[in-house]
N, C-alpha and C positions, 0 to 999 in steps of 0.2 A: 504493500500500500504506500510505502514511502521508501525512497532510496536513502543512502547514508547521509545526505545533506539537505533533504527536503521533506515536507509534510504534505501529503496529497490532500487537496480540498475536494476535487471532483474532476469531471471530464466534460469539456464543452462539445458542441456539435462538430467542431473541427477534428475531434478525436485526440488532440494533444493534451495530456493531463495538465491541470492547473495546480500548482503547488506553492507552498510558502518555503522559501529557502531558509534553512536554519541560521546561517550567518546574518540574515535580515529579520529573523523572527523577534529580536529585541527592539525592532523599530515600531513595535506596537501594532494594534489592529482594532477593527470594529466589526461586530456582527450585529446587523440591524434587520428589522422586519416586523410586520404586524403579527399579532397573536395568531398562532396556529399555522405559520408559514414554514416552520422548520428550523428556527434559530437553535433550539435545544439540541436537535440532532447534529447540527453543524458544530456546536460547542463540544458535543460528545466525540464526534469524529476527529476534531482537532486535538482534543485532550488525549485521545488514544494515540494519535500520531506522535505527539510530543513525548508521551510516556515510552513508546517503542524506541524513540530516538535517544532515550536516556536523559530526557529533560523533565525534572519534577514539575508538577502542576499544582496550583492552588485554585480552587473554585468554590463559590457558594452555591448551595443547592436550595433554591427558593421554593420550588414546587415539590421537592422530594423525589424527583425522577432521575437524578444523576447517580443515586446510590447503586443502581444496577451496573455501574462500571466495574464493580467488584466481582461480577458473575458473568459467565459465558452467555452469549445470546442464544436464542433458539431458532431453528429454521422457520421461515415464514414465506408465504408467496410474495409479499412486498419486497423482502430482502432479495429473494431469488430474481424477481423482476428487475430490481435495480442493478444487480450484478450482471445481468445480460446487457445492460446499457452502459454500465461503468465496470468494465473488466478490471479486476484487481488481482494481481499475482499474489499467491500465498495468503489469500483471505482465509481466516479461520475464526470461528466463533469462540471467544475466550474472555476470561475476566482479567482484570489488571490489579496491580498492587495498590491498595487503597488504605488511607487513614481517615477515620471519621472524627470530626471535631464538633463540639457543641458548647456554646457559651453557658448553657444551663447544665451541662454535664450529664444529660439524660440519654442523648442519642449519639454520643461520641466522647472523646477525651475532652475534659474541660479546657476551654481556651480562655486564658486570663491575661490581663496586663495590670500594671499598677497605675495609680493616679499620676505619679511623677512621669512615667513613660508616656502617658497620653498627652500630658502638657496642657497649659492653660488655653491655648487657641482652640484645640479640638474639644476640650471639655466645655468651653464657652459655647461652642456650636452645639454640643450635645444637650446643654441645658437651655439653649435658646436665650442667652443673655443679651442685654443691650450693651452699648459701648461703655456706659458708666459701670455697670455690674462686672463687665469683663475686666475693666481696670482694677477693680477691687480684688478680683480673682488673681490677677497678675501680682498684686501686692502680696497676697497670701503665699503664692508660690515663691516669690523672691525672699520673703521672710523665712519660709521653711528652708530654703537653700542657705541663707545666712546663718540660721540657727542649727544647721546640719540635722534637720528633722526629715526623715523619710516619709513620703506620702504614698502609702501602699494601697489602702482601701478607703471606703467611704467614711468610716468612723474617724480615720486620721484627718481627713479634710474637714469634717464637721467639727471636731475638737479644735483644730487650728483656727477655724473661722470664729468659734466662740471665744477663743483666746484673743484673737485680733479685735473682736467687738468690745471685749472688756477693757482693752488697752488702746482703744482707737485714738485717744488724745495724744498719747506719747508716741504711738507708731506713726501717725501722720506727719510728725516733725521730720522724720527721716524718709518716709516712703510716700508721702503725699496723702491727700484726703481719703479717708476711709468712711464711707457712709454706712451707718448701721442698717438703714433701709435696704441698701444693696446686699449687705450680708444676709439679711432676712430673705431676700428674693433668691439668693443662691442656695440657702438652706432649704427653702421650699422646693427648688429644682432638684436638689440632691435627694429629698424625700421621694419625689415622683420617680426619679431614676432608680432608687432603691426598690420601689414597688414594681418597676418594670424589669427587674433582674440585675440591677447594677451591683448588688452585693456578690453575685456569682462571677461577674465579669472582672471586677477589680479585686486584686489580691495576689497571693503567691501560692504555689509556684507559677511564675509568669511564663508565657510561651518562649521557648528557645527557637530562634529562627532556623537553626540547623536541622530541627525536626521537620521543617517543611521542605527541606532540600536533600532528601534521601533517595537512595537507589536500592533496588532489591538485588538478590544474588545473581540475577541474570543481566544486570545492568539497566533494567527498565527504570525510568523515573517513577517515583512514588507519587500517587495522586492524593492530595489532601482535599477532603470534601467537608466544608462547613455546613452543618444542617442549619438552614435559615428559615425553615418553614414556620417557626414561631417568631424568630427574630424579625422577620419582615413585617410583622404586625406593628412594629414600632420603626418606621422607615428611618427616622433620624439616628437611632441607635445603630441600625444595620449599616447605613452609609458611613457614619463616623467610625465605626469599628473597622470597616474595610480600609478606609482612608488611613487610620492609625497603622494598620498592618503595612500598607504601602510605604508610609513614612518611616516605619522602623526598618524596612528593607533598605530604603534610601540612606538612612542614617548609619546603619551598622555595616553594610556590605562594602568591601573595598572596591576601588576603581579597577576595572579589568579591560576597558576599551573594547575594541572589536574582537570578538571571539568566534569560534567555530559554531557554537550553539549556545542558547541561553542557559544560565544557571537555574532559572526558574521562570515559568510563565504563569501569569496571574490573570484569571478571568473575573471581571467585575460585572456580575449580572444585575439587571435592573439599575443600570448606571445612571439613569435620569435622577434617581433619588439622591445621588451625590451632589447634584448641581441645583436642585430645587431650592430656591430661597437662600442660597449660599451667599454670605457677605463677601465683599470684594477681597478682603484679606485672605479668606479661605480659598477663593478661586485662584488667587495669586500663588498660594502654597501648592494647590493641586497642579497648576500649570508647571511650576518649578519641579515638582516631584516627577511628573510624567516626562518632562523634557530631559531631565538629568539621570533618571534611574536606569535608562538603557545602558549608560556607561558602567553600571554596576552589574550588567549581565541579566537584567530582568525585563521581560516583555510583558506589557499590560494590554489586555484585550477587553474593550468595553462591549457589553451586550445590552442592547436597548431596543425599544420598539421603533423609535424614530431617530434618524441620524441628526436631526436638528436639536435633539435633547442635549447634544454635546456642544459646549461653547466652541466657537471658531478657533480660538487660540490653542485649544487642546485637540480639536478634530484635525487640525493641520499637521499634527505629529503622528497620526495614525496611518501608517504606510500600507498595511495589509487589510483589505476591505472585502467583506462578504455582505451583500445587500439582498435580503429576501424581499418578497412582495410587499408593497404598500398600497393602501386603498386611496382613492382620489374622489371621495364623495362630496367634499366641501372645498371651499376656497382655501382653507388652511391646509387641507390634505394635499391639494394640488401644489401649493407652495412648497410643502415638504418634499413631494416627489421631484419637483424641479431642483430643489436644493441638493437632494441626494444625487441626482443625475450629474450635477455640476462638479461633484467631488471626484468623479472618475475621469481617467484619461480617455478621451473620445475614441470610439471605434467607428470608422466610416461605414462599416457594414451593419451597424446596430443603432437603432433609435432608443437610446438609453432610457429617456423619460417614459416612453410608451411601454417598453418592455418591463419596467419596474412594476407596472400595474397588471401585467399579464402573467407574471411568473407563477408556475404551479407549485404546490407543496413540494419541498425538497429541491427546488431550483433556486438559483441565486445568480446575481451579477457579481463577478469576482475580479479584483485587481490586486496583484501582489508586487512586491519590489524585486527587481532583477539584481544581478551581481553588483551593479554599480549604484544600487539604491534608488533607481528610477522606477516609477510605477508602470506596470504593463498596461496595454490597452484593455479595456473592460471586456469580459467574455461572459456569455450566458452559459452557466455550468450546472450539470446534474451533480449534486453533492454526494460524495461516497458514503455508503452505509456504515454504521458502527459495527464492531465485532462483539461488543458486550451486550448485556441484556437491556432492552429498551423498557423503561418503566420503573416502578418502585420495587422495593424488596420487603420481606416480612421483618417483624421485630426480632424474630429468632435468628434470621440470617444476619441482621445487623449485629446482634449480640455476639454471634460467632466470629465475625470479623474483628470486633473490638477486643474480644477475649484472646484472640491470636495475635494481636498487635504487639510489636516490639516495644511500644511505648506504654503498655499497660502498667499502671502503678506509678508512673512518673508525675501525673497531674491530678490523680483522683483525690488525694488527701490534701485539703487546703491547710496551709500553715499560717501562723500569725506571729511574726517576730517583732522585736521592739521597733517602734516607729513613732510618728508624731503623737499619736494618742497616748502611748505609755509615757513618753517623755514629758508631755504637758501635765498628765495626771501626777507624775512624780514631783514636778515643780510646784503644782498647786498644793500638794500634800506638805511639801517643805515650807511653803509660805504660811499655811495654816498652823503648822507646828511652831514656827517662829512667832506668830502672833499669840499663840496660846502661852508660850513661855514668857512673853513680854507683859501680858496682862497681870499675872500674879505679882510680878516684880513691882508694877505700878501700885497695886493695892497695898503691898507691904510698905512701900515708901510713904503712902498716905497715912497709914496707921502709926508710923514712926515719928510724925511731926505733931506735937500737941497743939501748936498754934493753928496749923492747917486743919486739924481735926475740929478745933473749936469753931473756926469759921465755917467749916462744912456743916457742923451741927446747927450753927446759927442760920445758915441758908435754908437748911431743911425745916427749921422751926418757923421760918417766915412763910412757909407753905402751909402751916397748920393754923388752927383757929387762934391759938395763943399768939402765934407770930403776927396774925392779922390785927389782934387787939393791941399788941405792943406798937406795931407800926402806926395804927391810928392815933395812939397816945403821943408818939413822937412827932408825927406830922401835925397834930393839933397844936402842940407846944410851939413848933416852928412857925406855923401860920397864925398863931394867936387866936385859934378857935377853941371853943369849949365844947365838951361832949354834952 
């Protein structure tokens, strides 16, 4: 299905296979098309191709139908029919090495990060903070760094924010204004995040990136599948989590320049969720990561319904494109079709805009990069069928894969080492202890002075009935009044 340096996408009417060259696979890509046109099958076919070529893959499974990559496919008339049109040498129905991941730890290995690793920018996005609230969050992170306090989980950040709120006046002298109202808004956001599963996502042991970049004994790239069937119900968490993962790859991996094949391919399904209502600062960060992460040997492939979901500055960096059918019922639909057609290098024998609306299920318009990094002319292609099982798997089958995983036991038990929460609690306890020791000393000093004791007694007496009578007598004498 693929030779040593390419991944087969499919076969056009001309009969010459259309492939993605491995040295160009880290120039990123796009899989687009309306619901039900074959995007998921294309994603699966490319995933298998990369795995066979020894390239590890990470992908989110939004609908639960990518888990079948772990099991062999079964004979079917549709597969047989496609093979007659797309002859594939050495095609065999088989499963691939798969690792299952799950933020909630139920349908895969728990996938976690720490508050510190996520950082204030992405956390502000996750909590939907305004500019002022984001500024306060930045102050909290800077203070934690200066005080050498780790922020590992939600309770760490909550405790830090309480500490900042109690000392807002002294903190703002060095760090700037700290609004207690903003702290309250952040705390409410953290509560909502906790209810959505944040307590499972934030903590340790945190994900080790090398566990996403493994090979099996045969040299196949291991496919990491994040179960997102529940996570997708909170699109902001889903998009922010995947962006965090991209950012971690960008931050931690060394520069490798141009290489024979990617070190990892990352499929970002439902990619429009990443850009919906994203502030300018976040879009700038995404653009930077996508532009520079290819030099780390990582290819990013966005999967979305409509190519105009991707901002132009990012779409311009997606060199390998697979466009499935789009509908053109409304003026907006027609604009999207025209925009999609313009992204391809024109083929004089193909009316790209018209063909986009005519593509059958499993057909696509494809353009890939050649050896020089130039896009090929667009071709109408029948996408190659996958070798693995199409569709979902049973809970028992999933459990079998998880139990056989080489990572079993690495992430299942959450740990809680000393961090900001414990440090602040210890400081507060020390302050309370110091205050308790000071108060008895003050009382002993009061009892040791007879004069002070006398005046103290006199003051208390003035609060009594006798004191009031004495005061009236004194005041009457002074003012010359008689009772």
